[in-house]
C-alpha positions in Angstrom: 0.0 0.0 0.0 1.3 3.4 -0.9 0.1 6.8 0.5 0.6 10.2 -1.1 0.9 13.7 0.5 0.7 17.0 -1.3 3.7 19.1 -0.3 1.7 22.2 -0.9 -0.4 21.2 2.1 2.7 21.5 4.3 3.7 24.7 2.7 0.4 26.3 3.6 0.5 24.8 7.1 4.0 26.0 7.8 3.3 29.4 6.4 0.6 30.0 9.0 2.9 29.2 11.9 4.3 32.3 13.7 8.0 32.3 13.4 10.8 34.7 13.9 12.7 36.2 11.0 15.6 33.7 11.5 13.5 30.7 12.5 12.6 27.7 10.3 10.6 24.5 10.1 11.7 21.5 8.1 9.9 18.3 7.1 12.3 15.6 5.8 12.3 11.9 5.4 14.3 9.6 7.6 16.6 8.9 4.7 17.8 12.6 4.8 15.7 14.1 2.0 14.3 17.6 2.6 10.7 17.5 1.7 9.5 21.0 2.8 11.0 24.0 4.5 9.6 27.3 5.8 10.7 30.0 4.9 10.1 28.3 1.6 13.0 28.1 -0.9 12.4 25.9 -3.8 16.1 25.2 -4.4 16.3 23.5 -1.0 13.5 21.0 -1.7 14.8 17.5 -2.4 18.3 18.3 -1.0 20.1 15.5 0.8 20.6 16.5 4.5 21.9 13.1 5.6 25.1 14.8 6.9 23.1 17.3 9.0 23.3 17.2 12.8 19.6 16.3 13.0 20.2 12.7 11.7 22.9 12.0 14.1 20.5 12.8 17.0 17.6 11.0 15.3 19.7 7.8 15.1 19.8 7.9 18.9 16.4 9.3 19.9 13.1 9.8 18.1 12.6 13.2 19.9 15.1 15.7 21.2 16.8 19.0 20.8 20.2 20.3 20.1 22.1 23.4 19.0 23.7 23.5 15.5 24.6 25.7 12.6 22.2 25.1 9.7 23.7 23.4 6.6 21.1 25.2 4.4 21.7 28.9 5.5 24.5 28.9 8.1 22.3 30.3 10.9 23.0 29.0 14.4 19.8 27.6 15.8 18.4 25.6 18.7 16.5 22.8 17.0 13.7 20.7 18.4 12.8 17.6 16.4 10.4 14.6 16.5 9.7 11.7 14.3 6.1 11.6 13.2 4.6 8.4 14.5 5.8 5.3 12.5 6.0 7.3 9.3 9.4 7.8 7.7 9.1 11.5 8.4 10.8 13.8 10.9 9.8 17.4 11.6 12.2 20.0 13.0 11.7 23.5 14.4 14.7 25.7 14.6 14.9 29.0 16.6 17.7 31.3 16.0 19.9 31.4 19.1 20.5 35.1 18.4 16.7 35.7 18.7 16.4 33.4 21.7 19.1 35.3 23.6 18.1 38.7 22.4 15.5 39.1 25.1 17.9 37.6 27.6 20.6 40.0 26.6 18.2 42.9 26.9 17.1 41.6 30.3 20.8 41.1 31.3 21.7 44.5 30.0 18.8 46.0 32.1 19.9 44.1 35.1 23.5 45.2 34.5 22.4 48.8 34.4 20.4 48.3 37.6 23.3 46.7 39.4 25.7 49.4 38.2 23.2 52.1 39.4 22.9 50.3 42.7 26.7 50.1 43.0 26.9 53.8 42.2 24.4 54.5 44.9 26.2 52.4 47.4 29.5 54.1 46.6 27.8 57.4 46.8 26.4 56.5 50.2 29.7 55.2 51.4 31.4 58.4 50.4 28.6 60.5 52.0 28.8 58.5 55.2 32.6 58.8 55.2 32.5 62.5 54.5 29.8 63.0 57.2 31.9 61.0 59.7 35.0 63.0 58.9 33.0 66.2 59.2 31.5 65.2 62.5 35.0 64.1 63.7 36.4 67.5 62.6 33.6 69.3 64.3 34.2 67.2 67.5 37.9 68.1 67.2 37.1 71.8 66.7 34.7 71.7 69.6 37.4 70.3 71.9 40.4 72.3 70.6 41.7 75.8 71.3 41.9 77.7 68.1 45.0 79.8 68.9 47.3 77.1 70.4 45.9 73.9 68.9 45.8 72.4 72.4 42.7 70.9 74.0 40.2 73.4 75.4 38.6 73.6 78.9 35.7 71.4 77.8 38.0 68.6 76.7 40.0 69.0 79.9 36.9 68.6 82.1 35.8 65.5 80.3 39.2 63.9 80.4 39.8 64.7 84.1 36.5 63.1 85.0 37.4 59.9 83.0 41.0 59.7 84.2 40.0 60.2 87.9 37.6 57.3 87.7 40.3 55.1 86.0 43.0 56.1 88.6 40.5 55.3 91.4 39.7 51.9 89.9 43.3 50.9 89.2 44.8 52.6 92.3 47.3 54.6 90.1 48.6 58.1 90.6 47.1 61.0 88.7 49.3 64.1 88.2 48.2 67.6 87.1 50.2 70.7 86.5 48.9 74.3 86.1 51.1 76.7 84.1 50.7 80.5 84.1 52.5 82.9 81.8 54.2 85.3 84.2 53.2 89.0 83.9 51.4 88.4 80.7 49.5 91.7 80.7 52.8 93.6 81.0 54.2 91.4 78.2 51.3 92.4 76.0 51.6 96.1 76.9 55.3 96.0 76.2 55.5 93.9 73.0 51.9 94.0 71.6 49.1 91.6 71.5 50.4 89.8 68.4 53.6 89.1 70.2 51.5 87.9 73.1 49.6 85.5 70.8 52.9 84.2 69.4 54.2 83.5 73.0 51.0 81.6 73.9 51.4 79.5 70.7 55.0 78.8 71.6 54.0 77.8 75.1 51.4 75.4 73.6 54.1 74.0 71.3 56.5 73.5 74.2 53.8 71.7 76.1 52.9 69.4 73.2 56.6 68.6 72.5 57.2 67.8 76.2 54.3 65.3 76.6 55.0 62.1 74.7 52.2 59.7 75.7 48.9 59.4 74.0 47.2 59.6 77.4 48.8 62.9 78.4 46.5 65.9 77.8 47.9 69.5 77.3 45.2 72.1 77.6 44.8 75.8 77.3 42.8 76.2 80.5 41.8 79.8 79.8 43.5 83.1 78.9 47.2 82.8 79.8 46.7 79.7 82.0 47.5 76.2 80.8 47.4 72.7 82.3 48.8 69.2 81.6 47.1 66.1 82.9 49.4 63.1 83.3 47.6 59.8 84.1 49.6 57.1 85.9 52.4 59.6 86.7 53.9 60.1 90.2 54.9 63.5 91.4 58.6 63.2 90.7 58.1 62.4 87.0 55.5 65.2 86.7 58.1 67.7 88.0 60.5 66.4 85.3 57.9 67.0 82.7 57.4 70.6 84.0 61.1 71.2 83.7 61.1 69.9 80.2 58.3 72.4 79.3 60.3 75.3 80.6 63.5 74.2 78.8 61.6 73.6 75.6 59.9 77.0 75.8 63.3 78.7 76.1 64.7 76.8 73.1 61.6 77.5 71.0 61.5 81.2 71.8 65.2 81.5 70.7 64.6 79.4 67.6 61.5 81.3 66.5 62.6 84.8 67.4 59.9 85.1 70.0 60.6 87.4 72.9 60.9 84.9 75.8 58.3 84.8 78.5 58.5 82.9 81.8 56.2 80.3 83.4 55.1 79.7 87.0 54.1 76.1 87.3 52.3 74.2 90.1 52.4 70.4 90.1 50.3 68.1 92.2 49.8 64.3 92.3 47.3 62.0 94.1 46.3 58.4 94.3 42.5 58.8 94.5 40.6 57.3 97.5 37.0 56.3 97.6 34.8 59.2 98.6 37.2 61.8 97.2 36.6 63.9 94.1 39.0 65.4 91.6 38.4 68.7 93.4 41.1 67.6 95.8 43.6 67.5 93.0 42.5 70.9 91.6 42.8 72.5 95.0 46.3 71.1 95.5 47.6 72.2 92.1 46.1 75.7 92.6 47.9 75.9 96.0 51.2 74.9 94.3 50.7 77.5 91.5 49.9 80.2 94.1 53.1 79.4 96.0 55.1 79.6 92.7 53.8 83.1 92.0 54.1 84.2 95.6 57.7 83.0 95.7 58.7 85.2 92.8 57.3 83.5 89.7 59.4 81.7 87.0 59.6 78.6 89.2 58.0 75.2 89.9 56.2 74.3 93.1 55.0 70.8 93.8 52.4 69.4 96.1 51.7 65.7 97.0 48.1 65.1 98.1 47.9 62.7 101.1 44.6 61.9 102.5 42.2 64.8 101.9 44.8 67.6 102.4 47.6 68.8 100.0 51.0 68.7 101.7 54.0 70.7 100.4 56.7 68.1 100.0 59.2 69.5 97.5 60.3 72.7 95.7 61.9 72.8 92.2 62.6 76.1 90.7 64.9 78.2 88.4 65.5 81.8 88.8 65.2 84.2 85.8 68.3 84.5 83.8 70.3 87.7 84.4 
């Protein structure tokens, strides 16, 4: 028994199937002869396709899919094929891989743009946060720094003294404090001018900063022509040596910078805090030492060791003005 099929039937059938511009449908016999193709091209009909990739797969499976480059037009396609029942016919539908991935590429491109935008936003936020952090840090530094000398200001001194007093009490360690006063500063200004007075205060600040080496030491412009240095964990004898270094350094810097030399009266006090005491004990002691330095003729160091709740004068260390 022999059956016949009009190929024009398949031509009309394939024509009504929605395909992309680079897609195709083929009907071929199992012996490799191309019977119909859409888009229709008459010269392809009857061509031997036995060497095509389709027949290699058909030999293994009746139905399947694979990617190949077409032997008829050279377009790379993803091909799905199936043998038609028990007939010696196989139909294949090929979709251009370029068209398949076109939507994916557009989607991937959109996702890429979105990711890039998100990264840009993240970087912008990081920069903003960093700049804001730096600005806040700078503001905090400005809020705790004396503009003229670059030393800590009174606010920073009060905060640090409170913290270090608690630490010294907890660890049973000495806490030393010195107060420094520029001798006869009003007369210095009257004689040399206020700009010279500012340069002297700056030089005193530089001498204090140079003479305090540890990160825990705090040099402060206490107010006007008064200064202080807080020395955590420092006994009285070592604090006196720091005071002497400040005076020596001030003399050297004044000579090096051409600043008319001024002199310092310095009071030094130290205490190991006891429970029930406040740092007011230390402040009272250092004030007493500074008063004695001024009363004894200025340009000198007086030291006080706090024992119990009363400051006790235990040592003098001084230098008289140069002739």
